Structure formats: structure tokens, C-alpha cells
C-alpha positions in Angstrom: 19.9 -57.1 -12.0 19.5 -54.4 -9.4 19.6 -51.0 -11.1 21.2 -48.1 -9.2 19.2 -45.7 -10.4 16.0 -47.5 -9.2 17.3 -48.0 -5.7 18.6 -44.4 -5.3 16.1 -42.4 -7.6 14.7 -40.6 -4.6 18.0 -39.0 -3.8 18.9 -35.5 -5.4 21.2 -36.2 -8.6 24.1 -33.8 -7.2 24.2 -36.0 -4.1 24.6 -39.2 -6.4 27.2 -37.5 -8.1 28.8 -36.9 -4.5 28.5 -40.5 -3.6 30.0 -41.6 -6.8 32.9 -39.3 -6.7 33.9 -40.1 -2.9 33.8 -43.9 -3.5 35.9 -43.9 -6.5 38.3 -41.1 -5.6 38.9 -42.5 -2.1 40.7 -45.6 -3.5 42.8 -43.7 -5.9 44.3 -41.4 -3.2 44.4 -44.1 -0.7 46.3 -46.1 -2.8 49.2 -43.3 -3.3 50.2 -44.0 0.7 49.0 -47.6 1.4 51.8 -49.2 -0.8 54.5 -47.4 1.3 53.6 -49.6 4.2 54.1 -52.7 2.0 57.7 -52.2 0.7 59.5 -54.2 3.4 57.6 -57.0 2.7 57.8 -56.6 -1.0 61.7 -56.5 -0.6 61.4 -60.0 1.4 59.0 -61.8 -1.1 60.5 -60.6 -4.4 64.0 -60.3 -3.0 64.2 -56.9 -4.6 66.6 -54.3 -3.9 65.9 -50.5 -3.2 66.3 -49.4 -6.9 63.5 -51.9 -7.9 61.1 -51.0 -5.1 61.2 -47.3 -5.8 59.8 -47.9 -9.0 56.8 -49.8 -7.7 55.7 -46.2 -6.2 57.4 -44.1 -8.7 55.9 -45.9 -11.6 52.2 -45.1 -10.2 53.2 -41.4 -9.7 54.6 -41.0 -13.2 51.6 -42.8 -14.8 49.3 -40.3 -12.9 51.5 -37.5 -14.1 50.9 -38.4 -17.7 47.1 -38.8 -17.6 46.3 -36.2 -15.1 46.5 -33.3 -17.3 44.9 -35.1 -20.2 41.8 -36.3 -18.3 40.1 -32.9 -18.6 40.2 -32.9 -22.4 39.0 -36.7 -22.4 36.2 -36.2 -20.0 35.0 -33.0 -22.4 35.4 -34.8 -25.6 34.2 -38.5 -24.8 31.8 -37.5 -21.6 32.6 -37.4 -18.1 30.4 -40.4 -17.2 32.1 -42.8 -19.8 35.5 -41.5 -18.8 34.9 -41.9 -15.3 33.5 -45.5 -15.9 36.6 -46.2 -17.9 39.0 -45.0 -15.2 37.3 -46.8 -12.5 37.6 -50.0 -14.4 41.3 -49.4 -15.5 41.9 -48.8 -11.6 40.2 -52.2 -10.4 41.8 -54.1 -13.2 45.2 -52.6 -12.3 44.6 -53.5 -8.6 43.7 -57.2 -9.2 46.8 -57.7 -11.3 49.0 -55.9 -8.9 47.4 -58.4 -6.1 48.4 -61.4 -8.5 51.9 -60.0 -9.4 54.7 -62.8 -9.7 57.8 -60.4 -9.8 58.7 -57.0 -8.8 58.7 -56.1 -12.6 55.4 -57.3 -13.2 54.2 -55.5 -10.2 55.8 -52.2 -11.2 54.0 -52.8 -14.8 50.7 -53.1 -13.2 51.0 -50.0 -11.0 51.5 -48.0 -14.1 48.5 -49.4 -15.6 46.5 -49.0 -12.3 47.8 -45.3 -12.6 45.9 -44.5 -15.8 42.8 -45.1 -14.1 43.8 -43.1 -11.1 45.0 -40.3 -13.2 41.6 -39.6 -14.8 39.5 -40.6 -11.8 40.2 -37.4 -9.6 40.0 -34.5 -12.1 37.0 -36.0 -14.1 35.3 -36.6 -10.6 36.1 -33.2 -9.5 34.5 -31.8 -12.8 31.3 -33.8 -12.4 31.0 -32.6 -8.7 30.9 -28.9 -9.4 29.0 -29.2 -12.5 26.5 -30.9 -10.4 26.2 -28.2 -7.7 25.2 -24.5 -8.7 27.7 -22.0 -8.0 26.2 -20.6 -4.8 26.5 -24.5 -3.6 30.1 -25.1 -4.3 31.3 -24.6 -0.6 29.1 -27.7 0.0 30.5 -29.4 -3.0 34.4 -28.4 -1.7 33.3 -29.8 1.8 32.4 -33.1 -0.1 35.7 -33.0 -2.1 37.7 -32.6 1.2 36.3 -36.2 2.4 38.5 -38.4 0.3 41.4 -35.9 -0.6 42.1 -35.5 3.2 41.2 -38.6 5.0 42.9 -41.1 2.5 46.3 -40.2 2.9 46.2 -40.4 6.7 44.1 -43.6 6.6 46.5 -45.5 4.1 49.4 -46.3 6.5 46.7 -47.5 9.1 44.9 -49.7 6.7 47.9 -51.0 4.8 49.9 -52.0 7.9 46.7 -53.8 9.3 46.1 -55.5 6.0 49.8 -56.4 5.7 50.0 -57.7 9.5 46.8 -59.7 9.2 46.7 -61.1 5.9 49.1 -60.5 2.9 50.6 -57.2 1.1 48.4 -58.4 -1.7 45.4 -57.7 0.1 46.2 -53.9 -0.3 45.2 -54.3 -3.8 42.6 -56.9 -3.5 40.7 -54.8 -1.3 40.0 -52.3 -4.1 38.4 -55.1 -6.4 35.1 -55.4 -4.4 34.8 -51.6 -3.2 35.6 -51.0 -6.9 32.9 -52.8 -8.6 30.4 -51.8 -6.2 31.4 -48.1 -7.0 31.5 -48.8 -10.8 27.9 -50.6 -10.4 26.5 -47.3 -8.8 28.3 -44.8 -11.1 27.0 -46.6 -14.0 23.2 -46.7 -12.8 23.2 -43.1 -11.7 25.5 -40.7 -13.6 24.5 -38.6 -16.5 26.6 -38.3 -19.5 28.0 -34.8 -20.2 30.1 -33.6 -23.1 31.5 -30.2 -24.1 30.9 -29.1 -27.5 33.8 -26.6 -27.2 36.2 -29.6 -26.4 38.4 -29.4 -29.7 40.6 -31.7 -31.1 43.1 -34.0 -29.7 46.3 -31.9 -28.7 49.3 -34.3 -29.2 52.0 -31.5 -28.4 50.2 -30.8 -25.5 49.7 -34.3 -24.2 53.4 -35.4 -24.9 55.0 -32.2 -23.4 52.6 -32.1 -20.2 53.4 -35.7 -19.6 57.2 -35.0 -20.1 57.4 -32.0 -17.9 55.3 -33.1 -15.1 56.9 -36.7 -15.1 60.3 -35.3 -15.2 59.9 -32.7 -12.4 58.1 -35.2 -10.1 60.6 -37.9 -10.7 63.4 -35.5 -9.9 61.7 -34.5 -6.5 61.0 -38.1 -5.7 64.6 -39.0 -6.4 66.5 -36.0 -5.1 66.9 -36.7 -1.7 68.1 -40.4 -2.1 70.4 -40.0 -5.3 71.5 -36.1 -4.6 70.2 -33.3 -6.3 73.5 -33.0 -8.5 73.3 -36.7 -9.5 73.0 -37.2 -13.5 69.4 -38.8 -13.6 68.1 -36.0 -11.2 69.4 -33.2 -13.2 68.5 -34.7 -16.6 64.9 -35.5 -15.6 64.7 -32.1 -13.7 65.9 -29.9 -16.4 64.1 -32.0 -19.2 60.9 -31.5 -17.3 61.2 -27.8 -16.8 62.4 -27.3 -20.5 59.4 -29.2 -21.4 57.2 -27.0 -19.1 58.4 -24.1 -21.0 57.5 -25.6 -24.4 54.3 -26.5 -23.2 53.6 -23.1 -22.1 54.5 -21.6 -25.4 52.7 -24.3 -27.6 49.1 -24.1 -25.4 49.0 -20.5 -25.2 49.1 -20.4 -29.1 46.3 -22.9 -29.5 42.6 -21.9 -29.4 41.6 -25.2 -27.6 44.5 -26.4 -25.8 44.7 -29.7 -23.8 45.6 -27.8 -20.7 43.9 -24.2 -20.9 46.6 -22.2 -19.1 44.5 -19.1 -19.8 42.3 -20.0 -16.7 45.3 -18.8 -14.9 44.0 -15.0 -16.3 41.5 -15.4 -13.8 42.6 -13.7 -10.7 40.9 -15.9 -8.0 41.9 -19.0 -9.7 45.4 -17.9 -10.0 45.5 -16.9 -6.4 43.6 -19.7 -4.9 45.9 -22.1 -7.0 48.9 -20.3 -5.3 47.4 -20.9 -1.7 46.7 -24.4 -2.6 50.2 -25.0 -3.8 52.0 -24.0 -0.3 49.2 -25.5 1.7 49.4 -29.1 0.0 53.3 -28.5 0.2 52.8 -28.1 4.1 50.3 -30.8 4.7 52.1 -33.5 2.8 55.7 -32.3 4.2 54.0 -33.0 7.5 52.5 -36.2 6.6 55.8 -37.5 5.6 57.7 -36.0 8.6 55.6 -37.2 11.4 55.2 -40.8 10.8 59.1 -40.9 10.6 59.3 -39.0 13.7 57.1 -41.2 15.8 58.7 -44.2 14.4 62.4 -43.8 14.4 63.5 -41.4 17.1 60.3 -42.0 19.3 60.0 -45.8 18.5 56.2 -46.3 18.0 55.1 -49.2 15.6 53.7 -48.2 12.3 50.1 -48.8 13.4 50.4 -46.9 16.7 52.2 -44.0 14.6 49.2 -44.2 12.5 46.8 -44.2 15.3 48.4 -41.2 16.6 48.1 -39.1 13.3 44.4 -40.5 12.9 42.9 -37.4 14.7 43.5 -35.1 11.8 41.1 -36.6 9.4 38.7 -36.7 12.4 39.1 -33.3 12.9 38.3 -32.6 9.3 35.3 -34.6 9.1 34.0 -33.2 12.3 34.2 -29.5 10.8 32.9 -30.2 7.0 29.5 -29.2 7.7 30.6 -26.1 9.6 33.1 -24.8 7.3 30.6 -25.1 4.3 28.0 -22.8 6.2 30.7 -20.2 7.2 32.2 -19.8 3.7 29.1 -18.4 2.5 28.8 -16.3 5.8 32.3 -14.4 6.0 33.7 -15.2 2.6 36.8 -17.0 1.2 39.4 -14.2 2.4 38.7 -14.5 6.2 38.4 -18.2 6.0 41.5 -18.5 4.1 43.6 -16.2 6.3 42.4 -17.9 9.6 42.9 -21.5 8.2 46.3 -20.9 6.7 47.5 -19.3 10.0 46.3 -22.0 11.8 48.1 -24.6 9.2 51.4 -22.5 10.0 50.8 -22.3 13.6 50.2 -26.1 14.1 53.2 -26.9 12.1 55.3 -24.5 14.2 54.0 -26.0 17.4 55.7 -29.3 16.5 59.0 -27.6 17.4 57.8 -28.0 20.9 57.1 -31.8 20.5 60.4 -34.0 21.5 60.8 -37.6 22.7 59.1 -37.3 26.0 56.0 -35.3 24.8 52.8 -37.2 25.6 51.3 -38.7 22.6 47.8 -37.2 23.7 49.1 -33.9 23.2 50.4 -34.8 19.6 46.8 -36.3 18.9 45.2 -33.3 20.1 47.5 -31.1 17.9 46.7 -33.1 14.9 43.0 -32.9 15.8 43.4 -29.1 15.8 45.3 -29.1 12.5 42.6 -31.3 10.9 40.1 -28.5 11.8 42.0 -25.9 10.2 42.5 -28.0 7.1 38.9 -28.6 6.7 38.5 -24.7 6.6 40.9 -24.3 4.2 40.0 -27.0 1.9 36.6 -25.9 1.5 37.4 -22.2 1.1 40.6 -22.7 -1.4 38.6 -25.0 -3.8 35.2 -22.9 -3.9 37.2 -19.7 -4.5 39.1 -21.4 -7.2 36.1 -22.5 -9.2 34.0 -19.3 -8.3 35.1 -17.7 -11.7 35.7 -20.5 -13.8 33.0 -20.9 -16.7 31.0 -24.1 -16.4 32.3 -25.4 -19.7 35.9 -25.2 -18.6 35.3 -26.8 -15.4 37.0 -29.9 -16.6 40.3 -28.1 -17.6 40.3 -26.3 -14.3 40.0 -29.8 -12.4 43.1 -31.1 -14.4 44.9 -28.0 -13.6 44.3 -28.2 -10.0 44.9 -31.8 -9.6 48.1 -31.7 -11.6 49.3 -28.7 -9.0 48.2 -31.0 -6.2 50.4 -33.6 -7.3 53.5 -31.2 -7.7 53.0 -29.5 -4.5 52.8 -32.8 -2.6 56.0 -34.1 -4.2 57.7 -30.8 -3.7 56.6 -30.4 -0.1 57.9 -33.9 0.6 61.2 -33.0 -1.3 62.1 -30.1 0.5 61.4 -31.5 4.0 63.3 -34.6 3.2 66.2 -32.7 2.2 66.2 -30.5 5.2 65.7 -33.6 7.3 68.5 -35.8 5.7 71.0 -32.7 5.8 70.4 -32.4 9.6 70.8 -36.2 10.3 73.5 -37.1 7.9 76.2 -36.0 10.4 74.5 -38.1 13.0 74.6 -41.4 11.1 76.8 -44.0 12.3 78.6 -46.8 10.2 75.8 -49.0 10.5 72.9 -47.0 11.6 70.5 -44.1 10.7 71.0 -40.7 11.9 67.2 -40.3 12.4 67.5 -42.9 15.2 70.0 -40.7 17.3 68.8 -38.5 20.2 70.2 -35.4 18.4 68.0 -36.1 15.5 65.0 -34.2 17.1 66.6 -30.8 16.1 66.8 -31.9 12.6 63.1 -32.8 12.8 62.2 -29.5 14.3 64.2 -27.8 11.4 62.1 -29.6 9.0 58.8 -28.9 11.0 59.7 -25.2 10.6 59.9 -25.6 6.6 56.3 -27.1 6.9 55.4 -24.0 8.9 57.2 -21.6 6.4 54.8 -23.2 3.7 51.7 -22.3 5.6 53.0 -18.9 6.1 53.7 -18.3 2.4 50.1 -19.8 1.9 48.9 -16.9 4.2 50.5 -14.3 2.1 48.7 -15.5 -1.0 45.2 -15.8 1.0 45.9 -12.1 2.1 45.4 -11.4 -1.9 42.1 -12.8 -1.9 39.0 -10.4 -2.7 35.9 -11.1 -1.3 34.0 -9.1 -3.9 35.4 -11.5 -6.7 32.9 -14.3 -5.6 30.3 -11.8 -3.7 27.4 -12.7 -6.2 27.6 -16.5 -5.4 28.2 -16.0 -1.8 25.0 -13.8 -1.7 22.8 -16.3 -3.3 24.0 -19.1 -1.1 23.4 -16.8 1.9 19.8 -16.0 0.6 19.2 -19.8 0.1 20.1 -20.5 3.6 
């Protein structure tokens, strides 16, 4: 049998880690958006109502919420390679079972199983990536990290729509199997094992409280728009999640080796970068939710044409990756983040000028520009966040950032959706959607403005970044270049 290490032994280890990371994480993040394209077909094949369909998406989301916080400790305790391979294997098995599902209930169960692997892939892969690259090379690591985290959400609807139209909804899951097996083979042959002696014992209270807190908050955010923010199940899950979060903070700060190392927020650069990241992800995912709706409902585009219109955003990000990693080391995180968050806010605001007759090529050009700003932001934001994190705590920092990303994405979508629904509800007829009415454009503009406000809040936090906090790493990188 061919050994991956023999085939790729001439490549530096850090780039082997990067390949393993991108191949594994891309599938995981792609899966968070690709399934949405299949919901109408699932409803037809399984004769499922909306309440049942929501659990196909929500079940995966809640499974991620349970396992993302635990992944840092699991990787430190049992080894990052072993954990990454286990997560990859679980994701492949879950994907295969989802493709073979015979009912909406079985599909939901297999999506939860798939989420076990997906929840651990990103934090553990991120920890391996940042450990493989030296502190002065972390801008390059952040550029690599930005490839799957920014491209996959944009490509999901396009790929999903194509697979469903040409083959079957089952292929949105089956496609993960051969890709996943190849990734598993490569990772098993090339990755090195890493454990942390200071991982500590299993923290059952932290595991339970973090799972309940994050799952409760995410569920409330995902259901608030449809069920109403004052509905009993939204209130119970949301308030229960917030109460568990308060208890989690109280418990974890008392433990010498907690599962979620909240003391990392004492590090100023990690704390401020996390706040920038929260606002930026809220803006990005809010726009990812709004724009396809705008293009498909009032503008009347097909799902595929809508996906192709938003596709220039990841293209812009890929084009700027090499530039962004070099500029970070030349001008530092503060100016990078000020320019990029300003660009994110401005490009979101420019959608207030987009109407029913706006040329699609102008929208594509705006998405391309937006992708370029996001590339700058992702590299600077993640590099700055890890700049002050001690190497033994890289895994725990990865868990915190991944958890924050999930909550920020749900928060951005929930706020954008709430504003949009509030603005279009009065336009809805007895048998139609208010979003399809000409007057809905104003509601979309208001929601676009919300995404712009998130960008401006990110800018306010970016102004608190201090270059001298990361000066030693930047100076070493500049000398090496």
C-alpha cells in the first residue's frame, strides 16, 4: 500500500499539515451550507414537514456545539493526530450514513453523528496548523486557514444545487466519502502525534455546561425568527443556555486545568482580536444569509445563478491570500484590521444602493472587492489572536475561537433575519411571501445596513489593537523575508 509520507516526504512538515488541514476542514465547513440547498427535495422524498426538516440542520449545529469546546482538551490529552483522524473518520461515516438515510428521522440521527466529527475537525486542525508554523510565520498559517473557512460557505450552495439537479440529494453527502478517505490516508501517513503534558483530567462539569450553554444559545438564535423570540421553546433554550454560560464561567475559572481555558481572555491581544472576529463573522454570515434571498426572491434568479453571482467573493479572497500574509508582517495587525473592517462595513453599506434593476456584474464586482477585504481581515485577525497565546495552550485557544465563530455566525444570521422578517411581514399577502413584493427591497436594505453596523463595531474594536503587542513576532518575520 502506498505510504503518504514516502510520496510527500520532500515537502516541509508544516505544509503537509496545511494540506491535511485544508482537505479535512473544507468538507466540514462546506457541509454547514450545502444541506440547505437540499431541503425542498428532502421534503418531497420523505414527505417531511418544516418542523422535521429543521432538525436536519439544527441537529448538526447542536452536535457541533457540544464537541467544539471539548476538542481542545481531547486533542491535548489523546494527541492531535489521533483526534484529527478520529474526527475525520466519524465525519466520513456520518456522511455515508446520511446518504443512505431511509427517513427524515434517520437522516437527523446521522447528521448528529456527522457533527461529532465536524465539531472536532476545525479546532484540532487549527491547533496543528499554528503549532507547525513558528510565531513569525503565523500570518502565512492564517492565510492557509482562510482558504476553507471563507470559500466553503460560498461554494456550498453552488455545489449543492448542481449535485441535486444533476444526480440526487444523497450525493451532497456521498461526495464527502472518497474525498474524506483520501484526506484520512494522507493525514495518517504524514501527520505527527502531539500531546500536552499539562492537559489535565477530564472536566465533566465544563463539558456538560459548555454543551448546554452553546447548544441552548445556538438553538434559540436559529429558531427565534421562525418561532418568535417570546415563544416558550426559544425562551427556555435561550435563557437556559445563558444561565449555563454563567455557571460555566464560574466553574471553569476555579479549575487549574479547565476544559475551556477562559483565562486566555486575560491576554489583551487574544481578547480584542476575538471581539473583532465576533463582529466580523456576524457581518459576513449575515450577508451570506441575506444576499442569496435577495437574488432569488425579489430578483428572481435561480439558486445556481445566485450562487454564481456571490462566487466572486471567495475568488477575491484567494487572489489576495499571498498579499495579505506579506502585508501583515510589513504594516502590523492594527492597520490591517482598520482597513479590512472599514472595507467590510463599506461594502455591506454599498448594498443599500443595489436594487431590482442593478446590473449583476456590479454585484459580482462588489462581492470580489468584499472578498479582498475579508482576506486581509482573516489573516490579521487570526494571526493577532494567536500571537500572545503560549504554545501549550494553542489547542484551547483554537476551541475558544471556533466556538465564538459558531455563535457569531448564528447571531449575525438571527439579527439579519429578524430585521428582514419584521420589514417584510406587513407585505405578505394571504398566500404569498412578503419578500417577493417590490416593497421588500427596502427591508433588505435595512438588513444590509445591520451587516454594515456589525462591520463598524468590528472597526471600533480594531482601533484598540496595539502593534507593539506583536512587535517581536512581526520583526522576526520581516527579517526572515
